[in-house]
All heavy atoms as a GROMACS GRO file, in nm:
protein
  593
    1MET      N    1   0.082  -0.120   0.000
    1MET     CA    2   0.000   0.000   0.000
    1MET      C    3   0.086   0.126   0.000
    1MET      O    4   0.056   0.220  -0.070
    1MET     CB    5  -0.091  -0.005   0.124
    1MET     CG    6  -0.192   0.104   0.130
    1MET     SD    7  -0.314   0.076   0.001
    1MET     CE    8  -0.448   0.164   0.062
    2ASN      N    9   0.192   0.121   0.080
    2ASN     CA   10   0.282   0.236   0.091
    2ASN      C   11   0.352   0.264  -0.042
    2ASN      O   12   0.368   0.379  -0.081
    2ASN     CB   13   0.383   0.211   0.204
    2ASN     CG   14   0.440   0.340   0.258
    2ASN    OD1   15   0.388   0.447   0.228
    2ASN    ND2   16   0.544   0.329   0.338
    3SER      N   17   0.394   0.158  -0.111
    3SER     CA   18   0.463   0.175  -0.238
    3SER      C   19   0.367   0.228  -0.345
    3SER      O   20   0.406   0.305  -0.433
    3SER     CB   21   0.527   0.044  -0.284
    3SER     OG   22   0.428  -0.055  -0.302
    4THR      N   23   0.241   0.191  -0.338
    4THR     CA   24   0.141   0.242  -0.432
    4THR      C   25   0.121   0.392  -0.413
    4THR      O   26   0.112   0.468  -0.510
    4THR     CB   27   0.006   0.169  -0.413
    4THR    OG1   28   0.027   0.030  -0.426
    4THR    CG2   29  -0.096   0.216  -0.513
    5LYS      N   30   0.119   0.434  -0.286
    5LYS     CA   31   0.103   0.576  -0.256
    5LYS      C   32   0.224   0.654  -0.306
    5LYS      O   33   0.210   0.761  -0.367
    5LYS     CB   34   0.085   0.596  -0.106
    5LYS     CG   35   0.062   0.740  -0.066
    5LYS     CD   36   0.043   0.755   0.084
    5LYS     CE   37   0.026   0.900   0.121
    5LYS     NZ   38   0.017   0.920   0.263
    6LYS      N   39   0.343   0.599  -0.284
    6LYS     CA   40   0.466   0.664  -0.329
    6LYS      C   41   0.468   0.673  -0.482
    6LYS      O   42   0.503   0.776  -0.539
    6LYS     CB   43   0.588   0.588  -0.278
    6LYS     CG   44   0.719   0.655  -0.313
    6LYS     CD   45   0.836   0.582  -0.252
    6LYS     CE   46   0.965   0.653  -0.291
    6LYS     NZ   47   1.083   0.588  -0.240
    7TYR      N   48   0.428   0.565  -0.547
    7TYR     CA   49   0.422   0.563  -0.693
    7TYR      C   50   0.325   0.669  -0.744
    7TYR      O   51   0.353   0.742  -0.839
    7TYR     CB   52   0.381   0.424  -0.742
    7TYR     CG   53   0.364   0.415  -0.892
    7TYR    CD1   54   0.475   0.406  -0.975
    7TYR    CD2   55   0.238   0.417  -0.951
    7TYR    CE1   56   0.460   0.398  -1.112
    7TYR    CE2   57   0.222   0.409  -1.088
    7TYR     CZ   58   0.334   0.400  -1.169
    7TYR     OH   59   0.319   0.393  -1.304
    8SER      N   60   0.212   0.680  -0.679
    8SER     CA   61   0.110   0.778  -0.717
    8SER      C   62   0.164   0.920  -0.701
    8SER      O   63   0.143   1.006  -0.787
    8SER     CB   64  -0.015   0.759  -0.633
    8SER     OG   65  -0.110   0.859  -0.661
    9GLU      N   66   0.234   0.944  -0.591
    9GLU     CA   67   0.293   1.077  -0.569
    9GLU      C   68   0.397   1.110  -0.675
    9GLU      O   69   0.404   1.222  -0.724
    9GLU     CB   70   0.355   1.084  -0.429
    9GLU     CG   71   0.254   1.087  -0.318
    9GLU     CD   72   0.318   1.074  -0.180
    9GLU    OE1   73   0.441   1.052  -0.170
    9GLU    OE2   74   0.244   1.084  -0.079
   10GLU      N   75   0.479   1.009  -0.710
   10GLU     CA   76   0.581   1.030  -0.811
   10GLU      C   77   0.518   1.057  -0.947
   10GLU      O   78   0.566   1.141  -1.024
   10GLU     CB   79   0.675   0.910  -0.818
   10GLU     CG   80   0.770   0.902  -0.698
   10GLU     CD   81   0.857   0.777  -0.700
   10GLU    OE1   82   0.844   0.695  -0.793
   10GLU    OE2   83   0.940   0.764  -0.609
   11MET      N   84   0.411   0.988  -0.978
   11MET     CA   85   0.340   1.011  -1.104
   11MET      C   86   0.279   1.150  -1.108
   11MET      O   87   0.282   1.218  -1.211
   11MET     CB   88   0.233   0.903  -1.126
   11MET     CG   89   0.288   0.765  -1.155
   11MET     SD   90   0.397   0.762  -1.299
   11MET     CE   91   0.280   0.784  -1.431
   12THR      N   92   0.224   1.193  -0.995
   12THR     CA   93   0.166   1.327  -0.988
   12THR      C   94   0.276   1.432  -1.007
   12THR      O   95   0.258   1.530  -1.080
   12THR     CB   96   0.096   1.348  -0.852
   12THR    OG1   97  -0.007   1.252  -0.838
   12THR    CG2   98   0.038   1.486  -0.840
   13MET      N   99   0.392   1.409  -0.943
   13MET     CA  100   0.504   1.502  -0.957
   13MET      C  101   0.553   1.503  -1.102
   13MET      O  102   0.580   1.609  -1.159
   13MET     CB  103   0.619   1.464  -0.862
   13MET     CG  104   0.729   1.567  -0.861
   13MET     SD  105   0.856   1.549  -0.732
   13MET     CE  106   0.861   1.377  -0.693
   14ALA      N  107   0.562   1.388  -1.164
   14ALA     CA  108   0.605   1.379  -1.304
   14ALA      C  109   0.506   1.452  -1.394
   14ALA      O  110   0.546   1.523  -1.488
   14ALA     CB  111   0.620   1.233  -1.345
   15ALA      N  112   0.378   1.437  -1.368
   15ALA     CA  113   0.275   1.504  -1.448
   15ALA      C  114   0.287   1.655  -1.432
   15ALA      O  115   0.275   1.730  -1.530
   15ALA     CB  116   0.137   1.456  -1.407
   16ASN      N  117   0.312   1.702  -1.311
   16ASN     CA  118   0.330   1.845  -1.287
   16ASN      C  119   0.452   1.898  -1.360
   16ASN      O  120   0.450   2.008  -1.417
   16ASN     CB  121   0.341   1.874  -1.137
   16ASN     CG  122   0.208   1.857  -1.064
   16ASN    OD1  123   0.103   1.862  -1.126
   16ASN    ND2  124   0.214   1.835  -0.934
   17GLN      N  125   0.559   1.821  -1.357
   17GLN     CA  126   0.681   1.862  -1.426
   17GLN      C  127   0.658   1.867  -1.578
   17GLN      O  128   0.707   1.957  -1.646
   17GLN     CB  129   0.797   1.770  -1.391
   17GLN     CG  130   0.846   1.789  -1.248
   17GLN     CD  131   0.952   1.688  -1.208
   17GLN    OE1  132   0.969   1.585  -1.273
   17GLN    NE2  133   1.022   1.717  -1.099
   18MET      N  134   0.586   1.769  -1.631
   18MET     CA  135   0.555   1.769  -1.774
   18MET      C  136   0.471   1.890  -1.811
   18MET      O  137   0.492   1.953  -1.914
   18MET     CB  138   0.480   1.640  -1.813
   18MET     CG  139   0.567   1.517  -1.816
   18MET     SD  140   0.696   1.526  -1.941
   18MET     CE  141   0.598   1.516  -2.089
   19GLU      N  142   0.376   1.925  -1.726
   19GLU     CA  143   0.293   2.042  -1.750
   19GLU      C  144   0.378   2.169  -1.749
   19GLU      O  145   0.361   2.257  -1.834
   19GLU     CB  146   0.183   2.050  -1.644
   19GLU     CG  147   0.080   2.157  -1.670
   19GLU     CD  148  -0.033   2.156  -1.568
   19GLU    OE1  149  -0.061   2.049  -1.510
   19GLU    OE2  150  -0.092   2.263  -1.547
   20SER      N  151   0.470   2.173  -1.656
   20SER     CA  152   0.560   2.288  -1.649
   20SER      C  153   0.649   2.297  -1.773
   20SER      O  154   0.667   2.404  -1.831
   20SER     CB  155   0.647   2.277  -1.523
   20SER     OG  156   0.736   2.384  -1.513
   21LEU      N  157   0.702   2.182  -1.816
   21LEU     CA  158   0.784   2.179  -1.938
   21LEU      C  159   0.703   2.220  -2.060
   21LEU      O  160   0.752   2.292  -2.147
   21LEU     CB  161   0.843   2.039  -1.959
   21LEU     CG  162   0.960   2.001  -1.869
   21LEU    CD1  163   0.995   1.854  -1.889
   21LEU    CD2  164   1.080   2.089  -1.897
   22ASN      N  165   0.580   2.175  -2.068
   22ASN     CA  166   0.493   2.214  -2.179
   22ASN      C  167   0.471   2.364  -2.182
   22ASN      O  168   0.468   2.426  -2.288
   22ASN     CB  169   0.359   2.140  -2.174
   22ASN     CG  170   0.369   1.997  -2.219
   22ASN    OD1  171   0.463   1.960  -2.288
   22ASN    ND2  172   0.272   1.915  -2.180
   23GLY      N  173   0.453   2.422  -2.063
   23GLY     CA  174   0.437   2.568  -2.054
   23GLY      C  175   0.560   2.641  -2.102
   23GLY      O  176   0.551   2.739  -2.177
   24LEU      N  177   0.678   2.592  -2.062
   24LEU     CA  178   0.803   2.654  -2.108
   24LEU      C  179   0.820   2.640  -2.259
   24LEU      O  180   0.861   2.734  -2.327
   24LEU     CB  181   0.923   2.591  -2.036
   24LEU     CG  182   0.939   2.625  -1.888
   24LEU    CD1  183   1.050   2.541  -1.826
   24LEU    CD2  184   0.970   2.773  -1.872
   25TYR      N  185   0.787   2.522  -2.309
   25TYR     CA  186   0.797   2.499  -2.454
   25TYR      C  187   0.704   2.593  -2.529
   25TYR      O  188   0.740   2.652  -2.631
   25TYR     CB  189   0.762   2.353  -2.485
   25TYR     CG  190   0.759   2.324  -2.632
   25TYR    CD1  191   0.877   2.315  -2.706
   25TYR    CD2  192   0.638   2.307  -2.700
   25TYR    CE1  193   0.875   2.290  -2.841
   25TYR    CE2  194   0.635   2.281  -2.835
   25TYR     CZ  195   0.754   2.272  -2.906
   25TYR     OH  196   0.750   2.248  -3.041
   26LYS      N  197   0.583   2.612  -2.478
   26LYS     CA  198   0.486   2.702  -2.542
   26LYS      C  199   0.540   2.845  -2.544
   26LYS      O  200   0.529   2.915  -2.645
   26LYS     CB  201   0.353   2.695  -2.468
   26LYS     CG  202   0.243   2.778  -2.531
   26LYS     CD  203   0.112   2.763  -2.454
   26LYS     CE  204   0.002   2.847  -2.516
   26LYS     NZ  205  -0.123   2.838  -2.442
   27MET      N  206   0.598   2.889  -2.434
   27MET     CA  207   0.654   3.024  -2.427
   27MET      C  208   0.769   3.040  -2.526
   27MET      O  209   0.781   3.142  -2.594
   27MET     CB  210   0.701   3.056  -2.284
   27MET     CG  211   0.587   3.084  -2.190
   27MET     SD  212   0.633   3.111  -2.015
   27MET     CE  213   0.791   3.185  -2.018
   28GLN      N  214   0.855   2.939  -2.537
   28GLN     CA  215   0.966   2.945  -2.631
   28GLN      C  216   0.916   2.948  -2.774
   28GLN      O  217   0.970   3.019  -2.859
   28GLN     CB  218   1.061   2.826  -2.610
   28GLN     CG  219   1.144   2.838  -2.484
   28GLN     CD  220   1.236   2.719  -2.463
   28GLN    OE1  221   1.215   2.612  -2.518
   28GLN    NE2  222   1.340   2.738  -2.383
   29LEU      N  223   0.814   2.872  -2.802
   29LEU     CA  224   0.755   2.870  -2.935
   29LEU      C  225   0.697   3.006  -2.971
   29LEU      O  226   0.719   3.058  -3.081
   29LEU     CB  227   0.647   2.762  -2.944
   29LEU     CG  228   0.589   2.731  -3.080
   29LEU    CD1  229   0.698   2.686  -3.177
   29LEU    CD2  230   0.482   2.623  -3.069
   30GLN      N  231   0.626   3.067  -2.879
   30GLN     CA  232   0.570   3.200  -2.902
   30GLN      C  233   0.681   3.302  -2.922
   30GLN      O  234   0.671   3.389  -3.010
   30GLN     CB  235   0.481   3.242  -2.784
   30GLN     CG  236   0.350   3.166  -2.776
   30GLN     CD  237   0.273   3.194  -2.648
   30GLN    OE1  238   0.329   3.246  -2.551
   30GLN    NE2  239   0.146   3.158  -2.646
   31SER      N  240   0.786   3.291  -2.845
   31SER     CA  241   0.901   3.381  -2.858
   31SER      C  242   0.967   3.364  -2.995
   31SER      O  243   1.002   3.462  -3.061
   31SER     CB  244   1.002   3.355  -2.746
   31SER     OG  245   1.114   3.437  -2.760
   32ALA      N  246   0.982   3.242  -3.038
   32ALA     CA  247   1.043   3.214  -3.169
   32ALA      C  248   0.956   3.272  -3.281
   32ALA      O  249   1.008   3.328  -3.379
   32ALA     CB  250   1.063   3.065  -3.188
   33GLU      N  251   0.824   3.260  -3.267
   33GLU     CA  252   0.733   3.315  -3.368
   33GLU      C  253   0.744   3.468  -3.372
   33GLU      O  254   0.744   3.528  -3.480
   33GLU     CB  255   0.589   3.273  -3.338
   33GLU     CG  256   0.563   3.126  -3.367
   33GLU     CD  257   0.425   3.079  -3.321
   33GLU    OE1  258   0.353   3.157  -3.256
   33GLU    OE2  259   0.391   2.964  -3.352
   34LYS      N  260   0.754   3.531  -3.255
   34LYS     CA  261   0.770   3.677  -3.251
   34LYS      C  262   0.901   3.719  -3.317
   34LYS      O  263   0.905   3.816  -3.392
   34LYS     CB  264   0.767   3.727  -3.106
   34LYS     CG  265   0.629   3.731  -3.045
   34LYS     CD  266   0.633   3.785  -2.903
   34LYS     CE  267   0.499   3.778  -2.836
   34LYS     NZ  268   0.503   3.822  -2.696
   35HIS      N  269   1.008   3.644  -3.288
   35HIS     CA  270   1.137   3.677  -3.349
   35HIS      C  271   1.132   3.661  -3.500
   35HIS      O  272   1.189   3.742  -3.573
   35HIS     CB  273   1.248   3.590  -3.289
   35HIS     CG  274   1.293   3.634  -3.154
   35HIS    ND1  275   1.275   3.556  -3.042
   35HIS    CD2  276   1.351   3.747  -3.111
   35HIS    CE1  277   1.321   3.620  -2.936
   35HIS    NE2  278   1.368   3.737  -2.975
   36ALA      N  279   1.064   3.559  -3.547
   36ALA     CA  280   1.052   3.538  -3.691
   36ALA      C  281   0.976   3.654  -3.756
   36ALA      O  282   1.015   3.702  -3.862
   36ALA     CB  283   0.981   3.405  -3.720
   37THR      N  284   0.871   3.700  -3.689
   37THR     CA  285   0.794   3.813  -3.741
   37THR      C  286   0.879   3.939  -3.744
   37THR      O  287   0.879   4.014  -3.842
   37THR     CB  288   0.668   3.835  -3.654
   37THR    OG1  289   0.590   3.716  -3.654
   37THR    CG2  290   0.585   3.950  -3.706
   38ILE      N  291   0.954   3.961  -3.637
   38ILE     CA  292   1.042   4.078  -3.630
   38ILE      C  293   1.149   4.070  -3.738
   38ILE      O  294   1.178   4.170  -3.806
   38ILE     CB  295   1.105   4.091  -3.490
   38ILE    CG1  296   0.997   4.131  -3.388
   38ILE    CG2  297   1.219   4.191  -3.490
   38ILE    CD1  298   1.041   4.120  -3.243
   39ASN      N  299   1.207   3.952  -3.757
   39ASN     CA  300   1.310   3.935  -3.859
   39ASN      C  301   1.255   3.961  -3.999
   39ASN      O  302   1.324   4.020  -4.083
   39ASN     CB  303   1.372   3.794  -3.852
   39ASN     CG  304   1.464   3.779  -3.733
   39ASN    OD1  305   1.510   3.876  -3.676
   39ASN    ND2  306   1.490   3.655  -3.695
   40GLU      N  307   1.132   3.920  -4.024
   40GLU     CA  308   1.068   3.948  -4.153
   40GLU      C  309   1.054   4.099  -4.174
   40GLU      O  310   1.081   4.150  -4.281
   40GLU     CB  311   0.930   3.884  -4.160
   40GLU     CG  312   0.929   3.743  -4.212
   40GLU     CD  313   0.786   3.690  -4.225
   40GLU    OE1  314   0.696   3.763  -4.271
   40GLU    OE2  315   0.767   3.574  -4.187
   41ALA      N  316   1.009   4.168  -4.070
   41ALA     CA  317   0.991   4.313  -4.080
   41ALA      C  318   1.124   4.382  -4.103
   41ALA      O  319   1.134   4.476  -4.183
   41ALA     CB  320   0.924   4.367  -3.953
   42VAL      N  321   1.228   4.337  -4.034
   42VAL     CA  322   1.361   4.397  -4.052
   42VAL      C  323   1.411   4.375  -4.194
   42VAL      O  324   1.464   4.467  -4.257
   42VAL     CB  325   1.461   4.338  -3.948
   42VAL    CG1  326   1.604   4.371  -3.984
   42VAL    CG2  327   1.428   4.388  -3.808
   43ALA      N  328   1.393   4.255  -4.247
   43ALA     CA  329   1.436   4.225  -4.384
   43ALA      C  330   1.360   4.312  -4.483
   43ALA      O  331   1.420   4.366  -4.578
   43ALA     CB  332   1.415   4.077  -4.414
   44GLU      N  333   1.231   4.328  -4.461
   44GLU     CA  334   1.150   4.412  -4.550
   44GLU      C  335   1.196   4.558  -4.544
   44GLU      O  336   1.210   4.624  -4.648
   44GLU     CB  337   1.003   4.401  -4.510
   44GLU     CG  338   0.907   4.469  -4.606
   44GLU     CD  339   0.762   4.448  -4.564
   44GLU    OE1  340   0.727   4.335  -4.527
   44GLU    OE2  341   0.687   4.546  -4.571
   45ASN      N  342   1.222   4.606  -4.423
   45ASN     CA  343   1.270   4.744  -4.408
   45ASN      C  344   1.407   4.762  -4.470
   45ASN      O  345   1.437   4.868  -4.526
   45ASN     CB  346   1.272   4.784  -4.260
   45ASN     CG  347   1.133   4.809  -4.206
   45ASN    OD1  348   1.041   4.840  -4.280
   45ASN    ND2  349   1.117   4.797  -4.075
   46ASN      N  350   1.491   4.660  -4.462
   46ASN     CA  351   1.624   4.669  -4.524
   46ASN      C  352   1.613   4.682  -4.676
   46ASN      O  353   1.688   4.758  -4.738
   46ASN     CB  354   1.710   4.547  -4.488
   46ASN     CG  355   1.766   4.556  -4.349
   46ASN    OD1  356   1.771   4.664  -4.290
   46ASN    ND2  357   1.810   4.444  -4.294
   47LEU      N  358   1.519   4.608  -4.735
   47LEU     CA  359   1.498   4.620  -4.880
   47LEU      C  360   1.448   4.758  -4.917
   47LEU      O  361   1.494   4.818  -5.016
   47LEU     CB  362   1.399   4.513  -4.928
   47LEU     CG  363   1.451   4.369  -4.928
   47LEU    CD1  364   1.339   4.272  -4.966
   47LEU    CD2  365   1.569   4.354  -5.023
   48LYS      N  366   1.354   4.812  -4.837
   48LYS     CA  367   1.304   4.947  -4.863
   48LYS      C  368   1.416   5.050  -4.851
   48LYS      O  369   1.428   5.142  -4.933
   48LYS     CB  370   1.191   4.982  -4.766
   48LYS     CG  371   1.061   4.910  -4.794
   48LYS     CD  372   0.955   4.949  -4.691
   48LYS     CE  373   0.828   4.871  -4.710
   48LYS     NZ  374   0.728   4.903  -4.606
   49LEU      N  375   1.498   5.034  -4.748
   49LEU     CA  376   1.610   5.126  -4.727
   49LEU      C  377   1.708   5.119  -4.844
   49LEU      O  378   1.756   5.222  -4.892
   49LEU     CB  379   1.682   5.094  -4.596
   49LEU     CG  380   1.804   5.179  -4.563
   49LEU    CD1  381   1.766   5.326  -4.549
   49LEU    CD2  382   1.871   5.130  -4.435
   50LYS      N  383   1.736   4.998  -4.890
   50LYS     CA  384   1.826   4.981  -5.004
   50LYS      C  385   1.772   5.053  -5.127
   50LYS      O  386   1.846   5.125  -5.195
   50LYS     CB  387   1.844   4.832  -5.034
   50LYS     CG  388   1.935   4.803  -5.151
   50LYS     CD  389   1.939   4.655  -5.183
   50LYS     CE  390   2.013   4.631  -5.313
   50LYS     NZ  391   1.988   4.499  -5.367
   51ASP      N  392   1.642   5.036  -5.155
   51ASP     CA  393   1.580   5.103  -5.269
   51ASP      C  394   1.588   5.256  -5.254
   51ASP      O  395   1.618   5.327  -5.351
   51ASP     CB  396   1.434   5.061  -5.284
   51ASP     CG  397   1.418   4.916  -5.330
   51ASP    OD1  398   1.517   4.859  -5.381
   51ASP    OD2  399   1.308   4.861  -5.313
   52GLN      N  400   1.561   5.305  -5.134
   52GLN     CA  401   1.565   5.449  -5.111
   52GLN      C  402   1.707   5.503  -5.124
   52GLN      O  403   1.727   5.613  -5.178
   52GLN     CB  404   1.507   5.482  -4.974
   52GLN     CG  405   1.356   5.461  -4.966
   52GLN     CD  406   1.300   5.482  -4.826
   52GLN    OE1  407   1.374   5.501  -4.731
   52GLN    NE2  408   1.169   5.477  -4.815
   53MET      N  409   1.805   5.427  -5.079
   53MET     CA  410   1.945   5.471  -5.090
   53MET      C  411   1.987   5.474  -5.237
   53MET      O  412   2.060   5.565  -5.280
   53MET     CB  413   2.037   5.379  -5.009
   53MET     CG  414   2.019   5.392  -4.859
   53MET     SD  415   2.050   5.557  -4.795
   53MET     CE  416   2.226   5.566  -4.813
   54GLN      N  417   1.942   5.377  -5.316
   54GLN     CA  418   1.974   5.378  -5.459
   54GLN      C  419   1.911   5.498  -5.528
   54GLN      O  420   1.974   5.564  -5.612
   54GLN     CB  421   1.927   5.248  -5.525
   54GLN     CG  422   2.013   5.128  -5.489
   54GLN     CD  423   1.958   4.996  -5.544
   54GLN    OE1  424   1.839   4.985  -5.573
   54GLN    NE2  425   2.045   4.897  -5.555
   55SER      N  426   1.788   5.529  -5.490
   55SER     CA  427   1.720   5.646  -5.546
   55SER      C  428   1.792   5.774  -5.506
   55SER      O  429   1.811   5.864  -5.589
   55SER     CB  430   1.575   5.649  -5.497
   55SER     OG  431   1.508   5.763  -5.544
   56LEU      N  432   1.832   5.783  -5.380
   56LEU     CA  433   1.905   5.900  -5.333
   56LEU      C  434   2.038   5.916  -5.407
   56LEU      O  435   2.074   6.027  -5.449
   56LEU     CB  436   1.930   5.889  -5.182
   56LEU     CG  437   2.011   6.002  -5.117
   56LEU    CD1  438   1.938   6.134  -5.130
   56LEU    CD2  439   2.038   5.970  -4.972
   57THR      N  440   2.108   5.808  -5.426
   57THR     CA  441   2.236   5.811  -5.499
   57THR      C  442   2.214   5.860  -5.642
   57THR      O  443   2.290   5.943  -5.693
   57THR     CB  444   2.300   5.670  -5.501
   57THR    OG1  445   2.323   5.630  -5.367
   57THR    CG2  446   2.431   5.670  -5.576
   58SER      N  447   2.109   5.810  -5.705
   58SER     CA  448   2.077   5.852  -5.842
   58SER      C  449   2.043   6.001  -5.848
   58SER      O  450   2.090   6.074  -5.936
   58SER     CB  451   1.961   5.769  -5.895
   58SER     OG  452   1.922   5.811  -6.022
   59ASN      N  453   1.962   6.046  -5.751
   59ASN     CA  454   1.924   6.188  -5.747
   59ASN      C  455   2.046   6.277  -5.722
   59ASN      O  456   2.058   6.384  -5.784
   59ASN     CB  457   1.819   6.212  -5.639
   59ASN     CG  458   1.683   6.156  -5.677
   59ASN    OD1  459   1.658   6.127  -5.792
   59ASN    ND2  460   1.597   6.139  -5.578
   60LEU      N  461   2.135   6.236  -5.633
   60LEU     CA  462   2.255   6.315  -5.607
   60LEU      C  463   2.345   6.322  -5.729
   60LEU      O  464   2.403   6.427  -5.759
   60LEU     CB  465   2.331   6.257  -5.487
   60LEU     CG  466   2.272   6.287  -5.350
   60LEU    CD1  467   2.348   6.211  -5.242
   60LEU    CD2  468   2.273   6.435  -5.321
   61SER      N  469   2.354   6.212  -5.800
   61SER     CA  470   2.434   6.209  -5.922
   61SER      C  471   2.377   6.307  -6.024
   61SER      O  472   2.451   6.382  -6.088
   61SER     CB  473   2.437   6.068  -5.978
   61SER     OG  474   2.512   6.064  -6.097
   62SER      N  475   2.245   6.307  -6.039
   62SER     CA  476   2.180   6.400  -6.133
   62SER      C  477   2.205   6.544  -6.091
   62SER      O  478   2.236   6.630  -6.175
   62SER     CB  479   2.030   6.374  -6.139
   62SER     OG  480   2.005   6.247  -6.193
   63LEU      N  481   2.192   6.571  -5.962
   63LEU     CA  482   2.217   6.708  -5.913
   63LEU      C  483   2.362   6.750  -5.935
   63LEU      O  484   2.390   6.864  -5.973
   63LEU     CB  485   2.183   6.719  -5.763
   63LEU     CG  486   2.035   6.732  -5.729
   63LEU    CD1  487   2.017   6.725  -5.577
   63LEU    CD2  488   1.977   6.860  -5.783
   64ASN      N  489   2.454   6.657  -5.913
   64ASN     CA  490   2.595   6.688  -5.936
   64ASN      C  491   2.620   6.724  -6.082
   64ASN      O  492   2.698   6.814  -6.113
   64ASN     CB  493   2.684   6.570  -5.894
   64ASN     CG  494   2.702   6.563  -5.744
   64ASN    OD1  495   2.683   6.660  -5.674
   64ASN    ND2  496   2.737   6.445  -5.696
   65ASN      N  497   2.553   6.652  -6.172
   65ASN     CA  498   2.568   6.683  -6.314
   65ASN      C  499   2.513   6.822  -6.347
   65ASN      O  500   2.575   6.899  -6.422
   65ASN     CB  501   2.498   6.578  -6.400
   65ASN     CG  502   2.570   6.445  -6.400
   65ASN    OD1  503   2.690   6.440  -6.376
   65ASN    ND2  504   2.498   6.337  -6.427
   66VAL      N  505   2.398   6.856  -6.291
   66VAL     CA  506   2.338   6.989  -6.315
   66VAL      C  507   2.429   7.098  -6.261
   66VAL      O  508   2.462   7.194  -6.332
   66VAL     CB  509   2.198   6.998  -6.250
   66VAL    CG1  510   2.147   7.142  -6.250
   66VAL    CG2  511   2.100   6.905  -6.321
   67TYR      N  512   2.473   7.084  -6.136
   67TYR     CA  513   2.559   7.186  -6.077
   67TYR      C  514   2.695   7.191  -6.146
   67TYR      O  515   2.754   7.298  -6.159
   67TYR     CB  516   2.575   7.165  -5.926
   67TYR     CG  517   2.448   7.198  -5.849
   67TYR    CD1  518   2.395   7.110  -5.756
   67TYR    CD2  519   2.381   7.318  -5.870
   67TYR    CE1  520   2.278   7.139  -5.687
   67TYR    CE2  521   2.265   7.348  -5.802
   67TYR     CZ  522   2.214   7.258  -5.711
   67TYR     OH  523   2.100   7.289  -5.644
   68GLY      N  524   2.744   7.076  -6.188
   68GLY     CA  525   2.871   7.075  -6.263
   68GLY      C  526   2.858   7.153  -6.392
   68GLY      O  527   2.948   7.230  -6.430
   69GLY      N  528   2.745   7.136  -6.461
   69GLY     CA  529   2.720   7.212  -6.585
   69GLY      C  530   2.709   7.360  -6.557
   69GLY      O  531   2.761   7.444  -6.632
   70MET      N  532   2.641   7.395  -6.447
   70MET     CA  533   2.627   7.537  -6.411
   70MET      C  534   2.764   7.597  -6.380
   70MET      O  535   2.795   7.709  -6.423
   70MET     CB  536   2.534   7.553  -6.290
   70MET     CG  537   2.388   7.525  -6.322
   70MET     SD  538   2.281   7.523  -6.175
   70MET     CE  539   2.297   7.690  -6.116
   71LEU      N  540   2.847   7.526  -6.306
   71LEU     CA  541   2.980   7.577  -6.272
   71LEU      C  542   3.066   7.592  -6.398
   71LEU      O  543   3.141   7.690  -6.411
   71LEU     CB  544   3.048   7.485  -6.172
   71LEU     CG  545   2.994   7.490  -6.030
   71LEU    CD1  546   3.061   7.382  -5.943
   71LEU    CD2  547   3.016   7.627  -5.969
   72SER      N  548   3.054   7.497  -6.489
   72SER     CA  549   3.131   7.506  -6.613
   72SER      C  550   3.087   7.627  -6.694
   72SER      O  551   3.169   7.702  -6.748
   72SER     CB  552   3.112   7.381  -6.699
   72SER     OG  553   3.169   7.268  -6.638
   73ALA      N  554   2.956   7.650  -6.701
   73ALA     CA  555   2.905   7.765  -6.776
   73ALA      C  556   2.951   7.894  -6.712
   73ALA      O  557   2.987   7.990  -6.781
   73ALA     CB  558   2.753   7.758  -6.783
   74MET      N  559   2.950   7.900  -6.580
   74MET     CA  560   2.992   8.023  -6.511
   74MET      C  561   3.141   8.047  -6.527
   74MET      O  562   3.185   8.161  -6.543
   74MET     CB  563   2.952   8.016  -6.362
   74MET     CG  564   2.803   8.029  -6.341
   74MET     SD  565   2.746   7.994  -6.173
   74MET     CE  566   2.853   8.088  -6.071
   75SER      N  567   3.220   7.942  -6.524
   75SER     CA  568   3.365   7.961  -6.536
   75SER      C  569   3.405   7.994  -6.680
   75SER      O  570   3.505   8.061  -6.702
   75SER     CB  571   3.441   7.838  -6.487
   75SER     OG  572   3.409   7.726  -6.564
   76ASN      N  573   3.328   7.954  -6.778
   76ASN     CA  574   3.357   7.988  -6.918
   76ASN      C  575   3.327   8.134  -6.944
   76ASN      O  576   3.388   8.195  -7.032
   76ASN     CB  577   3.274   7.900  -7.012
   76ASN     CG  578   3.326   7.759  -7.020
   76ASN    OD1  579   3.442   7.733  -6.984
   76ASN    ND2  580   3.244   7.666  -7.062
   77LYS      N  581   3.233   8.192  -6.871
   77LYS     CA  582   3.200   8.334  -6.888
   77LYS      C  583   3.311   8.422  -6.835
   77LYS      O  584   3.332   8.532  -6.883
   77LYS     CB  585   3.069   8.369  -6.815
   77LYS     CG  586   2.946   8.319  -6.887
   77LYS     CD  587   2.823   8.370  -6.811
   77LYS     CE  588   2.695   8.330  -6.885
   77LYS     NZ  589   2.578   8.379  -6.816
   78GLY      N  590   3.377   8.375  -6.731
   78GLY     CA  591   3.477   8.456  -6.664
   78GLY      C  592   3.603   8.459  -6.737
   78GLY      O  593   3.668   8.547  -6.775
   0.00000   0.00000   0.00000
C-alpha cells in the first residue's frame, strides 16, 4: 500500500513537471514566432532602405551633373 502511494505521488510530480515543461515549450515557441515576425519586418525594411538609398544616390548624381554644368558655364563666362 505504501509503495502504491509513493508511486502515485511520483506520477503526480512527473505530471506536474511535464505540465511545467509544456508551458516553457509554449513560451519558447511564441518567442520564436515573434522573433521570426520581427526578422521578416527587418528584412523588408532593409529592402526598402536599399531602394531608397539607390534612389538618393541617383538623385545626387543628377544634381551633381546639373551643378557641374552650371559651374562650367559660369567659369567659361569669366
